Rosetta silent file (secondary structure, phi, psi, omega in degrees, C-alpha in Angstrom):
SEQUENCE: MFKSEFPENSNIKTLYTQNLRRSLIKIGHVIGHVRGIICTVLVRFGSIPKNIKP
SCORE:     score description
SCORE:     0.000 S_00000001
   1 L     0.000  -52.084  177.320  -88.344    8.574  -72.496 S_00000001
   2 H   -60.338  -43.288  179.756  -88.509   10.023  -76.109 S_00000001
   3 H   -62.459  -34.930  179.170  -86.189   12.755  -75.295 S_00000001
   4 H   -79.066  -31.325  178.154  -83.460   10.479  -73.980 S_00000001
   5 H   -77.486  -42.669  179.180  -83.876    8.076  -77.036 S_00000001
   6 L  -122.855   88.461 -177.319  -84.009   10.756  -79.681 S_00000001
   7 L   -77.094  -19.428  174.619  -82.158   13.857  -78.571 S_00000001
   8 L  -136.774  103.519  176.937  -82.251   15.384  -82.169 S_00000001
   9 H   -65.871  -25.903 -176.033  -85.237   14.767  -84.319 S_00000001
  10 H   -67.448  -35.081  171.027  -83.539   16.693  -87.153 S_00000001
  11 H   -64.323  -41.861 -176.670  -80.850   13.902  -87.594 S_00000001
  12 H   -72.375  -29.452 -179.197  -83.371   11.308  -87.814 S_00000001
  13 H   -66.975  -39.546 -176.351  -85.366   13.344  -90.351 S_00000001
  14 H   -69.473  -37.927  174.695  -82.217   13.936  -92.448 S_00000001
  15 H   -65.522  -38.337  174.776  -81.347   10.186  -92.355 S_00000001
  16 H   -65.624  -41.601 -179.655  -84.808    9.363  -93.434 S_00000001
  17 H   -68.817  -35.263  178.076  -84.801   11.774  -96.328 S_00000001
  18 H   -61.047  -47.349  176.444  -81.355   10.457  -97.366 S_00000001
  19 H   -61.539  -42.027  179.175  -82.709    6.870  -97.351 S_00000001
  20 H   -55.755  -54.473 -178.127  -85.826    8.144  -99.290 S_00000001
  21 H   -60.069  -39.000  176.055  -83.575    9.782 -101.887 S_00000001
  22 H   -67.281  -38.187 -179.599  -81.431    6.685 -102.379 S_00000001
  23 H   -68.084  -39.535  174.973  -84.330    4.400 -102.633 S_00000001
  24 H   -51.461  -51.362 -172.658  -85.970    6.864 -105.223 S_00000001
  25 H   -65.310  -43.658  178.018  -82.617    6.883 -107.340 S_00000001
  26 H   -53.193  -57.706  178.992  -82.553    3.010 -107.054 S_00000001
  27 H   -49.529  -46.793  179.738  -86.126    2.876 -108.326 S_00000001
  28 H   -61.561  -42.471  178.276  -85.354    5.302 -111.167 S_00000001
  29 H   -59.322  -47.900 -179.344  -82.428    3.314 -112.234 S_00000001
  30 H   -64.091  -38.652  179.577  -84.451    0.090 -112.259 S_00000001
  31 H   -66.113  -39.274  176.786  -87.196    1.843 -114.213 S_00000001
  32 H   -63.635  -49.140  179.361  -84.660    3.122 -116.820 S_00000001
  33 H   -56.735  -43.181 -179.363  -83.295   -0.345 -117.179 S_00000001
  34 H   -65.910  -44.299  175.386  -86.584   -1.907 -117.715 S_00000001
  35 H   -53.323  -37.593 -175.750  -87.542    0.826 -120.307 S_00000001
  36 H   -77.331  -37.074  175.023  -84.402    0.151 -122.170 S_00000001
  37 H   -64.362  -46.057  176.557  -84.906   -3.632 -122.132 S_00000001
  38 H   -60.655  -44.368  179.925  -88.516   -3.167 -123.384 S_00000001
  39 H   -65.734  -30.663 -178.354  -87.489   -0.689 -126.198 S_00000001
  40 H   -74.768  -37.832  177.800  -84.724   -3.028 -127.236 S_00000001
  41 H   -65.783  -44.761 -176.751  -87.113   -6.045 -127.321 S_00000001
  42 H   -66.304  -40.366  171.471  -89.645   -4.049 -129.237 S_00000001
  43 H   -58.235  -37.598  179.287  -86.955   -2.905 -131.765 S_00000001
  44 H   -66.024  -40.655 -173.437  -85.780   -6.509 -132.188 S_00000001
  45 H   -90.281   -4.987  169.708  -89.249   -7.684 -132.958 S_00000001
  46 L    71.985   26.268  176.148  -89.802   -4.648 -135.151 S_00000001
  47 L  -127.532   58.172 -178.543  -93.091   -3.475 -133.520 S_00000001
  48 L  -103.786  131.349  178.254  -92.004   -0.327 -131.713 S_00000001
  49 L   -64.787  151.447  178.540  -94.431    2.702 -131.751 S_00000001
  50 L   -71.253  -20.716 -172.399  -93.074    5.990 -133.046 S_00000001
  51 L   -82.218  -20.407 -175.544  -94.028    8.056 -129.939 S_00000001
  52 L   -90.309  130.949 -179.121  -91.851    6.000 -127.645 S_00000001
  53 L  -121.134  139.930  175.786  -88.111    6.904 -127.681 S_00000001
  54 L   -67.687    0.000    0.000  -85.362    4.946 -125.784 S_00000001
């Protein structure tokens, strides 16, 4: 059954890794946007720590 359903496991693994990379890239972009928003808000309120850089 499994051999007929999945003739090549390598293709499934590559698809899985590609989806993982895409999701990680999306998460990274979201984190970057959130960091930028937080930094801009802190700068506007004038209470930004010196060790955090946007």
